[in-house]
N, C-alpha and C positions, 0 to 999 in steps of 0.2 A: 416172623418171616422177616428176611433181610430186606433193607431197602435197596433197591436196585438204582445205581447210580446212572443208568440209562434208561430210565423209566419213560421219558420223554419220547423215546423210539419204539416203545412197546405198546403204549396207550392208543386210544383211539381219537379220532376228529371228526368232526361233521362231515357229512359228504357233501361235496361240492357239486356244481351242476353237471360238470363235465364227468363226474364218476358216478352219477345217479342211477339208481335202479327202478324198473317199473314195479312199484309195490304192488298194485292190483295184480299183475299176473304172476309176480313172486309169491304172493298169498295164496292165490288159486294152486301153485305148483305145491306148495307147504301142505296145502288141504289135502291134496290128491297122493304125496308121496312120502311125506314124513309122519312115521308112526308116532301117535300120541301127541301131535301139534294142536294147541289151543293159542289162537290169536287172542287180540291182534299182535301184529309185529311191528318193530321199530328197528331202524338200524343205525350203524355209524361204520367208520373206515379204521382198520389200523394203520399206524403210521409207516410199520415196515412194510415188506412185501413189495421188494422192487420188482420182481417177475410177474408174479401173478397178483392182481388186486384182492385182497382179503378184507372181508366185513364181518362186524360182529351184528348177529341178529338177536335181539331181545324179545322174548313174550313175558307175559305175566307170571309164568310158571319156569321157564327155560331159557337157556341162552345157546345160541348155536354159532359156528363159524361157517362163513361162505367162501369160497375160493372160485373166482372167475378167470377166464382169461383177460389178457390186457384188451384197453379200446385200441383201435385204430388197427393198421396193417401187421400181420404176423409173419414171423420166419418160417419155413417149412419145418414142421415137427417140434417146434418150440412151444413152450406153455401147455403142456400136455396136462391137464387137469384130470384128464381121463385115467391116465398112468397114475396119478398120485391116487386116486380113488381105488384103484383097481389093488394098488400095492397095500393101502391100509385095510381094504376090506378083506385081504386075504389074510394077512398078518395077524390082525385084530384076535379072531378064533383060537390062534395058537398060545395066547397070553400075552405076546410080544406087545410092549408099550406104544400103542397109538390111539388116536382118537376114535369113538365110536362113528361110522359111517352111517348117514341116514338116507343118502339118495345121490345120483350122477343125474344130471340132465345134459343131453347132448342137443336139444332142441334150441338153436340161436333165436326162435322168436320169443321166449320168455324174458330173458334179459340182455339179448344181443351177442350171447358167446355161451360155450360150453360152461357149465359150472357144477360145483357139487357140494354138499352140506355134509359137516360133521359136528360133533359134539365140542362144546368149550372145555379143554383141560384147565382145571382149577389148581393152579400150583403157582410154581416160582418159574419164572423166565429170567436167566442170567446172561450177561453179555461180556462182562470183564472176565478174562482168563485167569486174573490173579485173584478172584472171588474175594474182594473185600467185605470185611464184616464178618467173615467166617473163621473159625479155629483152624490151626494148623491139620488136626484131625479131620474136621469137617471137609476141607480141601481135598485131603487126600482120597476120603471114601466117596465124594462128588466125582473127582477124576476116574477111580477104580470103577464107580456105577457107568460111567460114559464107555469106558473100555470094555466092560463086560457086556453091556447092553449092545454094542456093536459086534462084538464076538458072537453073541446069541444070534444076532440078524445073520450073520454069515453062515451059522450052522443050520438055518432051516433048509430043508430040502425042497426046493421049488416045486419039484414036480408034486409033492406030497400035501402041499397047501393052494393047489390051484395056479401056480405061476409058472408051469412048465412051459408056457407059450410066451412068457414077459420078455424074452429076448434071446438072441443067440447066447450060448452058455460060453463058446470060445471066442478066440480074437478080440477080446474086449477093449484092450488099448489100442489096437489098430483102428477098431471101428470108430472110438472115440475119437481119436487123432483125426480120421477122416471126417467125421461128423463136425467137430468144430473148428476145422480148415474151413470148411464150406460154410459155416455159419458166420465165422471171421470174414470171409471174403465178401459174402453178402452184406454186411453191415460196417465194410472197412471204411473208415474216414480219414486215414492217411497211411503212408507208406512207412512200416518200420523194418530195417532191415534184419534186426535180431530176431523179430517174428518170422520173417521169410526163412532164416537160416534153421529156425526149431521145426519149421513145416518141413523142410528138408531132410533134417537129421532124425527126428524122433521117430518115423515111421521104419527107418533102416535099423534099429537098435533096440527092439522091443523085447524086453525079456520074456523068456517062457512064463505061460500061465500054468500055474500047477493044481488050482482049484477054480471051481465055479460057484457062484452064490448069488442070492439076492445082494445088490448092492445099492446104498442110498444115493451116491453121488455128490451130497452136499452135509455130511455128517460133522456138525459142529455145534458148539455150545449153545448159541442164540438159536438152534432148530430144536432144541429140546424142553419141555416142560418136567420141573422137578417138583417131588413131593413138596408140600409146605413145611414140613418139620425133618422130614426123614431123607437121607442121602441116597436116593433112586429116582431113576428116570420115569416118570409115569405118562410120558408122551413125546416119540420122536414126530416130528413134523416136517412139511416141505419135501415131497417124495417126488416131485416133478423129474428129477434127473433118475430115479431109481430105474434099474433094468437087471438082468442077469449079466454077471461078468466076475471079473478078476478081484477077490476080496483084498489083495494086498494094494492094489491101486485105491480100493476105498479106504483101507486102514492107512496108508500113507498121507492121504489128503488130510485127515484128522493129526495126524502126527506134524504136519505142516507148522501146527500151532506153536511148536517147541523152535521153530526157525522163523518165527514172525514177531514183529516189533508190536509193542502194546498199542500203538495208534490204530491197529487194526482189530482192536478191541479183545479178541480171543487169544491173541499172541502173547506168549511168555518168553520169548528170547530175551537173554540178558537178565533175567530177574533170578533172584535168590530162591531157588526151587527148595533147596534144604530149609530155609528159615519160613517159607510158605506152606511147607508141607506137601508139595505139589511132585508127583513121581517125575522122575527125569524119563526121558526119552527110552534109555536103555530099560527102566523098570516097567514103563508103559507097554513096551515091545514083549519083554518077558511075560507080562502077565496075558496079554492077547494070545501068543504062543502057547502058554499053559493051557488056556481055555480052549482054544481050537485046535491045537497041533498043526496049524499052517506055518511052513518055514517062511520067515520074513528076511529077506535078503538085504543088501545095503541099499539104500533109499534113494541116493541122489538121482538116479533117472526117474524114479517115481515123482520125486518132488519138482523136477524140470517138467514132467508131463503134466501134473496137475496144476503147476503154475499157468502153463501154456494154456490148458484147459479151461482155467479160471478167467485169463485174459480174453478167451474167446467168448466167454459167456459175459463178462463185463463189457465187451466192446458192444454187444447186442444192446445193453442197456444203454451205453453212451451214444449208438445211433437214435435209440428211442428218445433220448433226451433232445438230441438236435431236432428229431421229428416231431417233439412235442407230444410223444404219447407216453412217456415214461409214467408209471404209477406212482411211485414213492418220493415222498418230499426229499429222501436221502439219496435219489438216484442220481443227481448231479454231483454229488460228492463222490460217489462210487464210481462213477464212470472216468473220475481223474485218476482212477489207479491202473488204468491199462497199461500204461508205459513202465510204470514201477514194477508191474508184475511179470511184464516180458522181459525187464532187466534181471529180475532175480531168476526166472526161467532159465535164462541164457547163463547165469552165472553157475545153477547147479548142473546145466548140460555139461559145461566145461569140467566140472567136478566129476561127472560121469564118463569123461572122456571124449567129447566132442571136441575136434580139432577147431582151432581158432580160425 
């Protein structure tokens, strides 16, 4: 197993008083809802998970993962742990790599909010897009595995797996722009003229949506667990933003890594991809198209859209940092990314034809 240079970000820590759960009520829920549960249970909190607090639940024989909504006031439709659960529960039986789901609790009396419980995927969690410690061949195989896994997700037929009502299949980008504009405004902390220009321009220039599929919404390296020794994905995590929509918008979010500096961890812009063995953007697109048959147009508009959307998401984290309700120790660092994300989105929008 390759040592992860970002292991401090994926480990667990003791649960602080502000993030504590009612273990008596939680134990009772486990006894009534989790097949095969045998207590007692103990718990710790994962250091990541800036959006939904995530806990490791350990028993003498089994380890589980619990995802709950954040503490404090929530924005409308945000932190939809029930959507995460529904997506994984539907995809699991198809053979798509997701954790096993054990149960969803929508009763806030148990621990104070909705939560769900899933299996703990035992494998490698990687954060650095250059994949240090791997061979050239291993890196290419891991990137190909990520591309193929995403393509397989986009090829799922929602109505065949119980996700026909998971969202509106059309006008995905329009709906996302509207949603994240509203969420941004609800959590706005300063006026940013470039953000206002994007809010005006993006809805007027949306490319046609040729396909509809299950979309993950946050498909990236650190939201996957890889097999301990094989170059394959064993679990795709963090389905909070999943819905039905445009697979090209989803795919282009992943391809943004080829245009992101390494300080954003997964970014590989400026790296010697040939020396590293990592596919070029063109090679990644070619592999995705060969597997799905979906046309991938020039992506500057999609890059602007995805960075705008990400800025809206991070702005919500920034507001929670200010309000004192952010769940992750890394939330403050993340919140400082809003302005650079807006600047980068603006640059791609200009490339895509937005008048200055």
